[in-house]
C-alpha positions as CSV (number, residue, x, y, z in Angstrom):
1,M,9.6,-100.7,-55.7
2,T,8.0,-104.1,-55.4
3,A,9.9,-107.0,-53.9
4,S,10.4,-108.8,-57.2
5,R,11.6,-105.7,-58.9
6,K,14.0,-105.1,-56.0
7,D,15.3,-108.7,-56.2
8,T,15.7,-108.5,-59.9
9,A,17.7,-105.2,-59.6
10,L,19.9,-106.6,-56.8
11,S,20.6,-109.8,-58.7
12,R,21.5,-107.7,-61.8
13,W,23.7,-105.5,-59.8
14,E,25.5,-108.5,-58.4
15,D,26.1,-109.8,-61.9
16,E,27.2,-106.5,-63.2
17,G,29.4,-105.3,-60.4
18,G,28.9,-106.9,-57.0
19,A,30.3,-110.3,-57.9
20,L,33.8,-109.0,-58.7
21,P,36.0,-106.9,-56.4
22,C,36.2,-104.1,-59.0
23,G,33.1,-104.9,-61.1
24,P,32.8,-106.3,-64.6
25,Q,35.3,-103.8,-65.9
26,E,38.1,-105.2,-63.7
27,A,39.5,-107.5,-66.4
28,L,39.5,-104.7,-68.9
29,A,41.3,-102.3,-66.6
30,A,43.8,-105.0,-65.6
31,A,44.5,-105.7,-69.3
32,C,45.4,-102.0,-69.9
33,E,49.1,-101.1,-69.8
34,E,49.9,-98.0,-67.8
35,E,51.1,-96.3,-70.9
36,D,47.8,-97.0,-72.6
37,I,46.1,-94.7,-70.1
38,P,46.9,-91.0,-70.9
39,A,47.6,-88.6,-68.1
40,L,44.8,-86.2,-67.2
41,S,45.2,-82.7,-68.6
42,D,44.9,-79.6,-66.4
43,T,41.4,-79.0,-67.9
44,E,40.3,-82.6,-67.1
45,L,41.7,-82.3,-63.5
46,T,39.8,-79.0,-63.1
47,Q,36.6,-80.6,-64.3
48,L,37.1,-83.5,-62.0
49,R,37.6,-81.2,-59.0
50,I,34.4,-79.3,-60.0
51,R,32.5,-82.6,-60.2
52,V,33.8,-83.8,-56.8
53,I,32.7,-80.5,-55.2
54,A,29.3,-80.9,-56.8
55,L,28.9,-84.5,-55.6
56,E,30.0,-83.5,-52.1
57,N,27.3,-80.9,-52.0
58,I,24.7,-83.3,-53.4
59,V,25.6,-85.8,-50.7
60,L,25.5,-83.1,-48.0
61,S,22.0,-82.2,-49.2
62,L,20.8,-85.8,-49.1
63,L,22.3,-86.4,-45.7
64,S,20.5,-83.3,-44.4
65,K,17.2,-85.1,-45.1
66,A,18.4,-88.6,-44.0
67,S,16.9,-90.4,-41.1
68,D,18.9,-91.0,-37.9
69,A,19.3,-94.7,-38.9
70,Q,20.8,-93.6,-42.2
71,L,23.2,-91.3,-40.5
72,E,24.2,-94.0,-38.2
73,Q,24.8,-96.3,-41.2
74,V,27.2,-93.7,-42.7
75,A,29.1,-93.6,-39.4
76,A,29.2,-97.4,-39.3
77,M,30.6,-97.4,-42.8
78,A,33.2,-94.9,-41.8
79,D,34.2,-97.2,-39.0
80,L,34.4,-100.1,-41.5
81,I,36.8,-98.4,-43.8
82,T,39.1,-97.4,-41.0
83,P,41.9,-99.9,-40.9
84,R,41.8,-102.5,-38.1
85,P,44.1,-101.8,-35.2
86,D,46.5,-104.6,-36.3
87,A,46.6,-103.3,-39.9
88,T,48.7,-100.6,-41.4
89,Q,47.0,-97.3,-40.9
90,H,46.9,-95.7,-44.4
91,P,46.5,-91.9,-44.3
92,L,44.1,-91.7,-47.2
93,T,41.8,-94.3,-45.7
94,I,41.8,-92.5,-42.3
95,H,41.2,-89.2,-44.1
96,A,38.3,-90.7,-46.1
97,A,36.6,-92.0,-42.9
98,T,37.1,-88.6,-41.3
99,Q,35.5,-86.9,-44.3
100,M,32.5,-89.2,-44.1
101,N,32.0,-88.3,-40.4
102,Q,32.4,-84.6,-41.2
103,L,29.8,-84.8,-43.9
104,V,27.3,-86.2,-41.4
105,E,28.3,-83.5,-38.9
106,R,27.9,-80.7,-41.6
107,A,24.6,-82.1,-42.7
108,G,23.4,-81.8,-39.1
109,H,23.6,-78.0,-39.4
110,F,20.9,-78.2,-42.2
111,R,18.6,-80.6,-40.4
112,S,15.4,-79.1,-39.0
């Protein structure tokens, strides 16, 4: 990708999502009442689980071919999402960071 195409893509991304904490859909989501959002059915939850498993395996495959610098970047990102020592340690955030590090470790088994 040329520099100008990259700059255009990045500026568009910032306008379409990077400029707001939750992207351009944030205002729409905030305007929704909780009762406007139907609960997921068992079928939808099953499909969501299947998609998460598929995405995890895709990420694992991509990480197995990643450079050392890219793997270090994933580890650095895991450190960033871990709460600061003076902040409340939320179990889900801690678990997410652990999962990121485990994906990098698992990818190492497939690296040549």
